[in-house]
N, C-alpha and C positions, 0 to 999 in steps of 0.2 A: 082744888088740889087733886081731884081724881086723875087728871091726865098725868101728873107727876108720879102718882102711885102706880098707875098702869105701866108707864114707860119704865120706871124703876124695876118693877117686877118682871117685865118682859126681858130687859137687858141683863139685870144682875140677879134675878131670881129671888130677890128679897124686897120688902116694902116697908114703909113706915108703920102700916097697920099690924105688922108682926110684933110690935112692941119690943124691939130688940134693945139691949143695953150694950155699952162698950166700956169694959173695965180692963185694967192692966192684967196681962197674963204672966204667969210665972215663967221662968226660963224653960222649965220642962214642957209647959204647954206650947210655948212658941216653937221650940225645937220639934215638937210633935207635928204641928201644922206645917212648918217649913219643910220637914222631911216628906210629908205627903205631897207638897207642891213640887218638890224636886222629882218625885216619881212621875208627876204629870209633865214635867219638863222632858222626861224620857219619852212619854207618849208623843209630845210635840216633835221630838227628834225623829221618831219612827215615821211620823206623818211627813215631815220635811224630806225624808229619804224616799218617799213615795212607796213605802212598803204596803202590803195588802192588809185588808181589814183584820185578818186573823192575827197578824203581828201587832196591830194596834190594840186589839182586844186583850192579847197576852200582856202587853205592857200596862194597859189600864187596870187589869185585874190585880196587879201588885199595888197600885195606888188605892184601889177600892179596899183591899185587905188591910192596908195600913190605916186607912180612914176608919174602918170598923174597929180596929184595935185601939185607936187613940180616943174614940168617942167618950170613953169612961173618964178621961182626963179633962174634958171640955165642958163648960157650962152651956146647957141647951139654949138659954136665952141670949147668949152673947152674939153680937153681930158677926164676929169673926167665924164662929162656929157655923152659923147659918149661911154665911157666904161661902164657906168651904163646902158645905153640903150642896149648895146651888152650883158651885163650880164642878163638883163631881158629877152632878146630874147632867150638866151641859156636855161634859166630855162623853158621858154614857150615850146621850142622844146622838152626838156626832158619830160615834163608832157604830151605833145602830144604823144610821143613815148610810155610812160608808159600806157596811156589809150588805145592807139592802140593795145598794147600787150594784155591787158585785154580783148579786144574785138576780139582778133585773127586777127587783121588787120595789125599787125606788128610782125615779127618773128626774128628780129635782136637783137643786144645787145646795150642797151642805156648807157653802162658804160662810153664810151668816152664822150658822151654828158653831163653826170653828172659831170665828171671830169672837162670838159671845163667850165661849169657853175660855179663850185666852184672855179676854178683857177681864173676866171675873178673877182669874188667877193673878193678873197684874195688879188689879185693884186691891185684892186681899194682901198681897205682899207689901203694897205701899201703906196700908193701914198698920200692919205689924211693924214695919220699919219706921213708922211715923214720918213718912216721906210724902205727905199730901200737900199739893199746892192749895191756895186759898179756895178755889172753886170746888176741888174735890173734898176739902174739909167741910165746906158748907153742905155738900151733898150728904156726907156722913152725918153731920149734925141733923139734917132733915130726917134721915133714916132712923135716928135714935130719939126722935120726938121734937127736934127743933124745927126751924123753918129756913127756907132759902132767903137770905137777906137781900133786899133790893139795894142796889148801889147806883150812885150817880156817876157822872163823868168826872174822872180825876186824872191828874197828870201822873205818869208812871215812868220809871226808868227800869231797865232790865240789868241787874247786876251780873257781872261775870262770875263763873264758878271760882271758888277759892282755891288757889294753888300757892302753897307755901314755898318761899324761896330760901334755901339753906345756904350756908357759907361755902359748901363744897358742891353746889349745884352744877350740873353738866349742861343745863339748858335754861334759856330765859323763860320765865313763866308766861309772859303775855301771849305768844303764839299758841301755847298749850291751852290757855284759857279760852281764846276765841275758837280754837279747834273743838274743844269739848262742847262749848255752847252751840256751835253750828251743827255738830252731830246730834246733839239733843233735840234741836229744833227739827231737823230732818226726820228723826225717828218719831217725834211728836206729830209731825204733819202726816206721816204714814198711819200712825195710830188713830189720829182724828178722822182720817178718811174712812178707815175701817169702822170706827165707832159710829160716825154719822151715817154711813151707808147701812149698817146693821140697824141702828136706831130708827132710821126713817122707814126701812123695810118692815121692821117689827111693828112699828106704830100703825102704819097704814093697814095692817092686817087685823087690828083690833076692831071690835064692833063699833060702828058709827064713826070711825076715825075720819074718813073723808068729809062727812057731814060736819063734824066738829071743826075741822080745818077750814072748811068753807064758811062756817058761821063766824069763826074768829076773824078771818080775813075780811068778811063782809062788814063786821063791826068796826074794823080798822079802815074802812073806806073803799074796799074793792067792790066794784059793781058786778052784778050777776053776769052781765054780758062779758065782762073782762075775764071772769072765772071760766066761762064756757070757751071763750076764744083761746085762753091760755092752754086748756086741755087739747084743743084742736091743734095748736101749734106744737105742743109737746109730742103729740102722736105723729104729726106730719114730719118732724125733724128728729124722730126718735133715735136715729143712728148717731146723731151728735150727742144727745142728752143721756143716752144709756150709760156712758162712761165719763160723764162730766166730772164726777168727784175725782176720779183718778187723773183726768186731764188737768184739773186744777192743782193737784199735788205736784205735777211736773213743774208748773210755773212757780209754785211756792218753794220747792226744793232749790230751783235755780236762784230764786230771790235770796235765800239764805246763803248760798254760795257767793252771790254778788256782794253781800254784806261782808262775808268772811274775807274775800280777796281785797276789798278796799281797806279793811283793818290791817291786813298784812302789808299792803303797799305803804300806808301811813307809818306803820311801825318800822319798816325797813328804812324809810327816809330819816326817821328819828335815830335808829340804831347805827346807821352808816356814819353819823357824826362822831360816834363814840368808839367805834371798832374799825380797825384798819381794813380798807377795801380798795380794790382797784378802781381808779377813777372811771366815771361813766361819761360817755359821749353825750352831746346835747340831746340827740334823739332818744338815747337810752333813758336819760333822766326824764324826758317828756313822756315816754312810754310808761315809766314807773308812776309818774304823777297821774296819768290817765288810765291806769291799769284796769279799772272797773269798766271801761268802754270797749275792751278787747274781747275776742272770743277766748274760750278757755285754753285751747292749745297755745295761742299767742301769750296768754297770761302766764302760762308755765315757763315759756321761754324768757319772758320779762323777769320773772322771779329768779331764774337760774343766772341770767346775765347780771342782774343787780346785786346778787349775793355771792357770785362766784362759786355756785354749787351745782350739782347734777342730781336730779331726782331719779329714783329707781321705780319705774311704773310699768306694769305688765301691759302687753298689747290689749288684753281684755278690758282693763280699766279705761284705757284711752278710747277703745271702741265704744264702750257703754256711755262714756261722758259725751263723746262726739254725737252719738245717735240721740241721746237725750236732749242735747242742745238743738239739734236739727228739729226734733219733734216739738220742743218748746217754742221755737220760732214759728212753726206751722200754726200753733195755737194762738200765738200773739198776733200774727200778721195775716193768716190765711184761713181762719176758722177751722183749723185742723184738716184742711184738704191738702192732699199731696200735690206739690207743684214741681216744675222742672228743676228748680234749684235743689230741692230735697232729693230728687231722683239722681241728680248728678253727684251728690255728696254722700248719700247713704250707702252702706255696705249691704243693706237688706235688699232682697230680690223679690219680695212677695207683694210689693205695693205698685199700683199703677196710677197714672195721672188722674187726679180728681177723686181718688179714693179718700174716704175719711180715715185718718190715721188712728186706729183704735189702739188703746193702751190697756194691757192686762195687768192684774195685780202682781203676777210673777215677774213681769218685765220691770215694774216699779221697784220691787224688792231688789232685783239685780242692779238697777241703776243706783239705788240708795246705798247698796253695799260697796259699789265702786266709788261712789262719792266719799264714803267714809274712809276707804283706803287712801284715796287721793288727799283728803284733808289731813289724815294722820301723817302721811309721808311729807307733805309740804310744810306743815307746821313744825314737825319734829326737826327737820333739817335746818329750818330757819331759826328755830329756838336754840339749837346747838351752835349754829354759826354766830349768833349774837348773844351768847351767854354773858359776855363781858360788858354788855350795855347796861346802864342803870335802869331802875324801875321805870316802866313806861307811864307817863302822867295820866293816860286815859284808863289805866287798869283799875 
Protein backbone atom coordinates (compact mmCIF):
# COMPACT_ATOMS: atom_id res chain seq x y z
CA UNK A 1 0.00 0.00 0.00
CA UNK A 2 3.00 2.31 0.24
CA UNK A 3 2.82 3.28 -3.42
CA UNK A 4 -0.82 4.38 -3.10
CA UNK A 5 0.05 6.43 -0.05
CA UNK A 6 2.97 8.18 -1.71
CA UNK A 7 1.04 8.91 -4.91
CA UNK A 8 -1.94 10.21 -2.94
CA UNK A 9 0.21 12.50 -0.86
CA UNK A 10 2.13 13.76 -3.90
CA UNK A 11 -0.97 14.57 -5.95
CA UNK A 12 -3.53 15.57 -3.34
CA UNK A 13 -1.33 16.50 -0.38
CA UNK A 14 -3.14 14.10 1.95
CA UNK A 15 -2.80 10.41 2.66
CA UNK A 16 -4.46 7.58 4.48
CA UNK A 17 -1.86 7.74 7.24
CA UNK A 18 -3.21 11.15 8.26
CA UNK A 19 -6.15 9.37 9.89
CA UNK A 20 -8.72 11.71 8.38
CA UNK A 21 -12.45 11.39 8.96
CA UNK A 22 -15.30 12.50 6.74
CA UNK A 23 -18.41 13.78 8.47
CA UNK A 24 -21.27 15.98 7.25
CA UNK A 25 -20.58 19.69 7.50
CA UNK A 26 -23.07 22.30 8.58
CA UNK A 27 -24.35 24.77 6.02
CA UNK A 28 -22.10 27.44 7.57
CA UNK A 29 -19.01 25.22 7.23
CA UNK A 30 -19.77 24.35 3.60
CA UNK A 31 -20.32 28.00 2.71
CA UNK A 32 -17.00 28.86 4.38
CA UNK A 33 -15.07 26.31 2.30
CA UNK A 34 -16.88 27.09 -0.95
CA UNK A 35 -16.24 30.80 -0.44
CA UNK A 36 -12.52 30.08 -0.19
CA UNK A 37 -12.61 27.97 -3.34
CA UNK A 38 -14.36 30.79 -5.19
CA UNK A 39 -11.45 33.06 -4.28
CA UNK A 40 -9.11 30.44 -5.73
CA UNK A 41 -11.24 30.55 -8.89
CA UNK A 42 -10.26 34.22 -9.07
CA UNK A 43 -6.59 33.20 -8.92
CA UNK A 44 -7.20 30.80 -11.82
CA UNK A 45 -8.82 33.61 -13.77
CA UNK A 46 -5.83 35.89 -13.21
CA UNK A 47 -3.53 33.11 -14.39
CA UNK A 48 -5.62 32.40 -17.48
CA UNK A 49 -5.43 36.08 -18.39
CA UNK A 50 -1.63 35.72 -18.27
CA UNK A 51 -1.21 38.38 -15.61
CA UNK A 52 2.12 38.76 -13.77
CA UNK A 53 3.03 36.96 -10.57
CA UNK A 54 2.29 40.04 -8.46
CA UNK A 55 -1.35 39.96 -9.60
CA UNK A 56 -1.50 36.25 -8.81
CA UNK A 57 -0.05 36.87 -5.36
CA UNK A 58 -2.57 39.65 -4.67
CA UNK A 59 -5.50 37.44 -5.66
CA UNK A 60 -4.13 34.52 -3.65
CA UNK A 61 -3.64 36.64 -0.53
CA UNK A 62 -7.41 37.12 -0.34
CA UNK A 63 -7.96 33.35 -0.46
CA UNK A 64 -5.26 32.81 2.17
CA UNK A 65 -6.85 35.41 4.49
CA UNK A 66 -10.26 33.82 4.03
CA UNK A 67 -8.81 30.40 4.83
CA UNK A 68 -7.25 31.65 8.04
CA UNK A 69 -10.54 33.25 9.08
CA UNK A 70 -12.63 30.09 8.61
CA UNK A 71 -10.24 27.61 10.24
CA UNK A 72 -11.95 28.11 13.58
CA UNK A 73 -15.15 26.73 12.03
CA UNK A 74 -13.59 23.56 10.59
CA UNK A 75 -12.63 20.33 12.40
CA UNK A 76 -8.91 19.71 12.03
CA UNK A 77 -9.23 15.96 11.43
CA UNK A 78 -11.79 16.18 8.63
CA UNK A 79 -10.61 15.22 5.15
CA UNK A 80 -12.24 18.32 3.64
CA UNK A 81 -10.30 20.61 5.98
CA UNK A 82 -7.01 18.88 5.22
CA UNK A 83 -7.65 18.85 1.49
CA UNK A 84 -8.45 22.58 1.58
CA UNK A 85 -5.15 23.25 3.36
CA UNK A 86 -3.30 21.10 0.80
CA UNK A 87 -5.01 22.99 -2.02
CA UNK A 88 -3.92 26.35 -0.59
CA UNK A 89 -0.38 25.00 -0.26
CA UNK A 90 -0.29 23.94 -3.92
CA UNK A 91 -1.52 27.37 -5.05
CA UNK A 92 1.13 29.00 -2.87
CA UNK A 93 3.88 26.83 -4.40
CA UNK A 94 2.58 27.64 -7.89
CA UNK A 95 2.75 31.40 -7.23
CA UNK A 96 6.21 31.09 -5.69
CA UNK A 97 7.45 29.32 -8.83
CA UNK A 98 5.78 31.89 -11.08
CA UNK A 99 7.40 34.82 -9.29
CA UNK A 100 10.70 32.97 -9.18
CA UNK A 101 10.58 32.53 -12.95
CA UNK A 102 9.93 36.26 -13.42
CA UNK A 103 13.00 37.01 -11.29
CA UNK A 104 15.09 34.41 -13.19
CA UNK A 105 15.43 32.38 -10.00
CA UNK A 106 13.43 29.43 -11.33
CA UNK A 107 13.94 27.95 -14.80
CA UNK A 108 11.65 24.93 -14.66
CA UNK A 109 8.06 24.30 -15.70
CA UNK A 110 5.26 25.05 -13.21
CA UNK A 111 2.60 23.27 -15.30
CA UNK A 112 2.48 20.22 -13.02
CA UNK A 113 2.07 22.40 -9.93
CA UNK A 114 -0.76 24.34 -11.57
CA UNK A 115 -2.51 21.10 -12.52
CA UNK A 116 -2.12 19.67 -9.01
CA UNK A 117 -3.56 22.81 -7.42
CA UNK A 118 -6.56 22.79 -9.69
CA UNK A 119 -7.13 19.06 -9.32
CA UNK A 120 -7.21 19.38 -5.53
CA UNK A 121 -9.74 22.19 -5.80
CA UNK A 122 -11.98 20.17 -8.17
CA UNK A 123 -11.72 17.07 -5.99
CA UNK A 124 -12.69 19.00 -2.86
CA UNK A 125 -15.70 20.55 -4.60
CA UNK A 126 -16.89 17.11 -5.67
CA UNK A 127 -16.60 15.79 -2.11
CA UNK A 128 -18.63 18.71 -0.76
CA UNK A 129 -21.31 18.42 -3.45
CA UNK A 130 -21.40 14.60 -3.14
CA UNK A 131 -20.69 14.38 -6.87
CA UNK A 132 -18.13 11.57 -6.81
CA UNK A 133 -18.12 8.80 -9.38
CA UNK A 134 -17.52 5.22 -8.09
CA UNK A 135 -13.74 5.37 -8.64
CA UNK A 136 -13.40 8.70 -6.84
CA UNK A 137 -15.62 7.43 -4.01
CA UNK A 138 -13.37 4.38 -3.60
CA UNK A 139 -10.38 6.70 -3.35
CA UNK A 140 -12.09 8.79 -0.67
CA UNK A 141 -12.94 5.59 1.20
CA UNK A 142 -9.27 4.64 1.03
CA UNK A 143 -8.19 8.02 2.42
CA UNK A 144 -10.47 7.70 5.44
CA UNK A 145 -9.32 4.17 6.27
CA UNK A 146 -11.06 1.88 3.81
CA UNK A 147 -9.44 0.10 0.91
CA UNK A 148 -9.64 0.25 -2.85
CA UNK A 149 -11.93 -2.59 -3.80
CA UNK A 150 -10.85 -4.93 -6.51
CA UNK A 151 -13.40 -5.35 -9.26
CA UNK A 152 -13.84 -7.95 -11.96
CA UNK A 153 -14.97 -7.41 -15.51
CA UNK A 154 -18.62 -6.41 -15.62
CA UNK A 155 -20.99 -5.25 -18.30
CA UNK A 156 -21.76 -1.54 -18.08
CA UNK A 157 -24.01 0.95 -19.76
CA UNK A 158 -23.52 4.70 -19.64
CA UNK A 159 -26.79 6.44 -18.78
CA UNK A 160 -27.49 9.80 -20.37
CA UNK A 161 -27.80 12.88 -18.13
CA UNK A 162 -31.29 13.39 -16.82
CA UNK A 163 -33.19 16.15 -18.66
CA UNK A 164 -36.80 16.64 -17.62
CA UNK A 165 -39.31 17.35 -20.39
CA UNK A 166 -42.09 19.74 -19.37
CA UNK A 167 -45.39 20.28 -21.17
CA UNK A 168 -44.29 23.73 -22.40
CA UNK A 169 -40.78 22.66 -23.44
CA UNK A 170 -39.20 24.61 -26.30
CA UNK A 171 -36.73 21.86 -27.23
CA UNK A 172 -36.57 18.07 -27.40
CA UNK A 173 -34.51 16.62 -24.51
CA UNK A 174 -32.55 13.96 -26.43
CA UNK A 175 -30.16 16.23 -28.41
CA UNK A 176 -29.53 18.13 -25.17
CA UNK A 177 -28.74 14.89 -23.33
CA UNK A 178 -26.18 13.66 -25.87
CA UNK A 179 -24.73 17.17 -26.05
CA UNK A 180 -24.21 17.36 -22.30
CA UNK A 181 -22.66 13.91 -22.10
CA UNK A 182 -20.29 14.52 -25.02
CA UNK A 183 -19.09 17.77 -23.47
CA UNK A 184 -18.60 16.01 -20.13
CA UNK A 185 -16.51 13.30 -21.77
CA UNK A 186 -14.36 15.85 -23.63
CA UNK A 187 -13.70 17.75 -20.40
CA UNK A 188 -12.98 14.48 -18.61
CA UNK A 189 -10.48 13.48 -21.31
CA UNK A 190 -8.64 16.79 -20.85
CA UNK A 191 -8.67 16.44 -17.08
CA UNK A 192 -7.48 12.85 -17.23
CA UNK A 193 -4.58 13.84 -19.47
CA UNK A 194 -3.51 16.54 -17.02
CA UNK A 195 -3.98 14.18 -14.10
CA UNK A 196 -2.08 11.29 -15.68
CA UNK A 197 0.74 13.54 -16.86
CA UNK A 198 1.11 15.11 -13.43
CA UNK A 199 0.74 11.82 -11.56
CA UNK A 200 3.35 10.08 -13.72
CA UNK A 201 5.77 12.99 -13.44
CA UNK A 202 5.29 13.25 -9.69
CA UNK A 203 5.61 9.52 -9.11
CA UNK A 204 8.84 8.99 -11.03
CA UNK A 205 10.48 11.69 -8.90
CA UNK A 206 9.81 9.70 -5.74
CA UNK A 207 12.75 7.76 -4.24
CA UNK A 208 13.29 4.39 -5.97
CA UNK A 209 10.28 4.96 -8.23
CA UNK A 210 11.89 3.62 -11.40
CA UNK A 211 13.28 0.62 -9.55
CA UNK A 212 9.83 -0.13 -8.18
CA UNK A 213 8.28 0.14 -11.64
CA UNK A 214 10.94 -2.12 -13.13
CA UNK A 215 10.41 -4.64 -10.33
CA UNK A 216 6.66 -4.69 -10.86
CA UNK A 217 6.94 -5.08 -14.63
CA UNK A 218 9.55 -7.81 -14.21
CA UNK A 219 7.24 -9.69 -11.87
CA UNK A 220 4.54 -9.45 -14.55
CA UNK A 221 6.82 -11.03 -17.14
CA UNK A 222 8.87 -8.22 -18.68
CA UNK A 223 12.43 -9.35 -19.40
CA UNK A 224 15.37 -7.19 -18.31
CA UNK A 225 16.45 -6.94 -21.93
CA UNK A 226 13.03 -5.62 -22.96
CA UNK A 227 13.12 -3.01 -20.18
CA UNK A 228 16.49 -1.69 -21.39
CA UNK A 229 15.46 -1.81 -25.03
CA UNK A 230 12.26 0.09 -24.21
CA UNK A 231 14.24 2.93 -22.63
CA UNK A 232 16.52 3.04 -25.66
CA UNK A 233 13.54 3.37 -28.00
CA UNK A 234 11.87 6.04 -25.85
CA UNK A 235 15.03 8.12 -25.96
CA UNK A 236 15.52 7.52 -29.68
CA UNK A 237 12.00 8.67 -30.56
CA UNK A 238 11.58 11.18 -27.75
CA UNK A 239 10.08 13.81 -30.07
CA UNK A 240 7.05 11.57 -30.59
CA UNK A 241 6.60 10.39 -27.00
CA UNK A 242 7.10 13.74 -25.23
CA UNK A 243 3.56 14.83 -26.05
CA UNK A 244 1.96 11.41 -26.40
CA UNK A 245 -0.68 12.10 -23.73
CA UNK A 246 -1.86 15.27 -25.47
CA UNK A 247 -1.78 13.55 -28.85
CA UNK A 248 -3.99 10.76 -27.55
CA UNK A 249 -6.43 13.36 -26.20
CA UNK A 250 -6.99 14.62 -29.76
CA UNK A 251 -7.96 11.14 -30.90
CA UNK A 252 -10.24 10.62 -27.90
CA UNK A 253 -11.99 13.99 -28.31
CA UNK A 254 -12.76 13.18 -31.93
CA UNK A 255 -13.99 9.75 -30.87
CA UNK A 256 -16.57 11.38 -28.58
CA UNK A 257 -17.63 13.70 -31.39
CA UNK A 258 -18.04 10.69 -33.69
CA UNK A 259 -20.39 9.10 -31.13
CA UNK A 260 -22.31 12.36 -30.75
CA UNK A 261 -22.83 12.90 -34.47
CA UNK A 262 -24.09 9.33 -34.96
CA UNK A 263 -26.63 9.81 -32.16
CA UNK A 264 -27.87 12.99 -33.81
CA UNK A 265 -28.14 11.27 -37.19
CA UNK A 266 -30.20 8.42 -35.78
CA UNK A 267 -32.40 10.83 -33.82
CA UNK A 268 -33.07 12.99 -36.89
CA UNK A 269 -34.17 9.92 -38.87
CA UNK A 270 -36.57 9.13 -36.01
CA UNK A 271 -37.82 12.70 -35.55
CA UNK A 272 -38.43 13.37 -39.26
CA UNK A 273 -41.20 10.79 -39.21
CA UNK A 274 -43.08 12.79 -36.56
CA UNK A 275 -42.34 16.41 -37.55
CA UNK A 276 -43.04 18.03 -40.92
CA UNK A 277 -39.84 18.30 -42.99
CA UNK A 278 -38.97 18.99 -46.60
CA UNK A 279 -38.42 15.64 -48.36
CA UNK A 280 -34.84 14.47 -48.81
CA UNK A 281 -33.34 13.36 -52.08
CA UNK A 282 -31.96 9.84 -52.18
CA UNK A 283 -28.36 11.04 -51.83
CA UNK A 284 -29.27 13.33 -48.92
CA UNK A 285 -30.93 10.43 -47.11
CA UNK A 286 -27.91 8.24 -47.81
CA UNK A 287 -25.59 10.94 -46.48
CA UNK A 288 -27.68 11.21 -43.31
CA UNK A 289 -27.62 7.45 -42.81
CA UNK A 290 -23.83 7.46 -43.15
CA UNK A 291 -23.14 10.78 -41.43
CA UNK A 292 -20.52 9.23 -39.15
CA UNK A 293 -18.29 8.51 -42.15
CA UNK A 294 -18.03 12.12 -43.35
CA UNK A 295 -15.62 14.86 -42.31
CA UNK A 296 -16.95 17.38 -39.80
CA UNK A 297 -17.55 20.20 -42.29
CA UNK A 298 -19.57 17.81 -44.47
CA UNK A 299 -21.42 16.52 -41.40
CA UNK A 300 -22.58 20.04 -40.60
CA UNK A 301 -23.93 20.46 -44.14
CA UNK A 302 -25.77 17.12 -43.83
CA UNK A 303 -27.37 18.21 -40.55
CA UNK A 304 -28.47 21.55 -42.00
CA UNK A 305 -29.96 20.00 -45.13
CA UNK A 306 -31.66 17.17 -43.24
CA UNK A 307 -33.31 19.52 -40.73
CA UNK A 308 -33.83 22.66 -42.82
CA UNK A 309 -31.78 24.77 -40.39
CA UNK A 310 -28.68 26.96 -40.51
CA UNK A 311 -26.00 26.89 -37.82
CA UNK A 312 -24.36 30.08 -36.57
CA UNK A 313 -20.67 29.25 -36.17
CA UNK A 314 -17.76 31.66 -36.02
CA UNK A 315 -14.79 31.29 -38.41
CA UNK A 316 -12.57 30.56 -35.38
CA UNK A 317 -14.67 27.53 -34.40
CA UNK A 318 -14.53 26.15 -37.93
CA UNK A 319 -10.78 26.82 -38.10
CA UNK A 320 -10.11 25.01 -34.81
CA UNK A 321 -12.26 22.01 -35.69
CA UNK A 322 -10.73 21.67 -39.14
CA UNK A 323 -7.17 21.90 -37.79
CA UNK A 324 -7.87 19.38 -35.06
CA UNK A 325 -9.32 16.95 -37.59
CA UNK A 326 -6.26 17.30 -39.80
CA UNK A 327 -3.92 16.72 -36.86
CA UNK A 328 -5.96 13.74 -35.66
CA UNK A 329 -5.63 12.16 -39.11
CA UNK A 330 -1.86 12.64 -38.96
CA UNK A 331 -1.84 10.72 -35.70
CA UNK A 332 -4.03 7.89 -36.96
CA UNK A 333 -2.43 7.48 -40.36
CA UNK A 334 1.03 9.03 -40.38
CA UNK A 335 2.47 8.70 -36.83
CA UNK A 336 2.06 12.47 -36.34
CA UNK A 337 4.41 13.40 -39.20
CA UNK A 338 3.35 16.32 -41.40
CA UNK A 339 2.52 15.19 -44.95
CA UNK A 340 1.57 16.91 -48.23
CA UNK A 341 -2.16 16.56 -47.60
CA UNK A 342 -1.88 18.33 -44.25
CA UNK A 343 0.24 21.14 -45.72
CA UNK A 344 -2.32 21.69 -48.50
CA UNK A 345 -5.24 21.89 -46.07
CA UNK A 346 -3.88 23.57 -42.95
CA UNK A 347 -3.99 27.31 -42.37
CA UNK A 348 -0.91 27.08 -40.16
CA UNK A 349 2.38 28.16 -41.71
CA UNK A 350 4.89 26.97 -39.10
CA UNK A 351 5.10 23.30 -40.13
CA UNK A 352 7.26 21.70 -42.79
CA UNK A 353 7.11 18.34 -44.50
CA UNK A 354 7.97 15.42 -42.14
CA UNK A 355 7.90 17.62 -39.03
CA UNK A 356 6.41 15.93 -35.99
CA UNK A 357 3.14 17.81 -35.41
CA UNK A 358 3.54 18.79 -31.74
CA UNK A 359 0.38 19.59 -29.75
CA UNK A 360 0.54 21.96 -26.79
CA UNK A 361 -1.90 22.08 -23.88
CA UNK A 362 -3.08 25.59 -24.85
CA UNK A 363 -3.96 24.36 -28.32
CA UNK A 364 -5.89 21.45 -26.82
CA UNK A 365 -7.90 23.79 -24.60
CA UNK A 366 -8.75 25.99 -27.60
CA UNK A 367 -9.91 22.98 -29.62
CA UNK A 368 -11.98 21.66 -26.72
CA UNK A 369 -13.60 25.08 -26.31
CA UNK A 370 -14.53 25.24 -29.98
CA UNK A 371 -15.84 21.69 -29.85
CA UNK A 372 -18.05 22.64 -26.91
CA UNK A 373 -19.48 25.66 -28.77
CA UNK A 374 -20.06 23.51 -31.86
CA UNK A 375 -21.87 20.84 -29.86
CA UNK A 376 -24.06 23.41 -28.07
CA UNK A 377 -25.04 25.11 -31.33
CA UNK A 378 -25.86 21.93 -33.24
CA UNK A 379 -27.71 20.18 -30.43
CA UNK A 380 -29.78 23.22 -29.45
CA UNK A 381 -30.97 24.00 -32.97
CA UNK A 382 -31.88 20.37 -33.65
CA UNK A 383 -33.60 20.07 -30.26
CA UNK A 384 -35.71 23.15 -31.03
CA UNK A 385 -36.48 21.95 -34.56
CA UNK A 386 -37.84 18.63 -33.32
CA UNK A 387 -39.48 19.68 -30.06
CA UNK A 388 -42.72 18.15 -31.38
CA UNK A 389 -41.25 14.65 -31.76
CA UNK A 390 -42.16 12.07 -29.09
CA UNK A 391 -39.64 10.81 -26.54
CA UNK A 392 -36.76 9.06 -28.25
CA UNK A 393 -36.73 5.32 -27.48
CA UNK A 394 -32.95 5.23 -26.88
CA UNK A 395 -32.99 8.01 -24.27
